[in-house]
Steps between C-alpha positions, in 0.01 A plus 500: 500500500604860449561663838597860576837527669738791543804313629808526275591169338163338575384495140465303180848542357557444130837392367627725223333805353168340398240287672147373467227451756163334448226551759210257474169633630199297611267680257515716189540872571517818293769713669496878480845561652808330645721603789868430548677559829872497578682609814599867490864602474491609865436140614756343268819385677706635206307826464391415146235281338667412172346152522146644484302415187512775238328415173225241529204374303178339620312242295163339560482125446202265480713233671860451609582285195404767246810606309389850400272711711329831442729795573337712771777758523870584497630698796805656665553492877644832619779421749487861624123490546281361776571140609145396399412604145176442310480437126164510316412237241588653163287274281 
């Protein structure tokens, strides 16, 4: 399950510069926005958050085995912005 947590290092780490995450829901939904949260620079032990996601895309899938989903939006997380940022569905 996806749980909120603001402790440095307690996260889903991805190896390399790209990663993928699939979240399976119990029913079909029609999202209007997505939120992404990362610890702020002030809570980072190094004083920076260079590991925070930057460019990301969100796709809607009918099931987890679908190879191509519907693009719901392409976004950029602002590392100098608020820790919790909201991104509206673009399509």
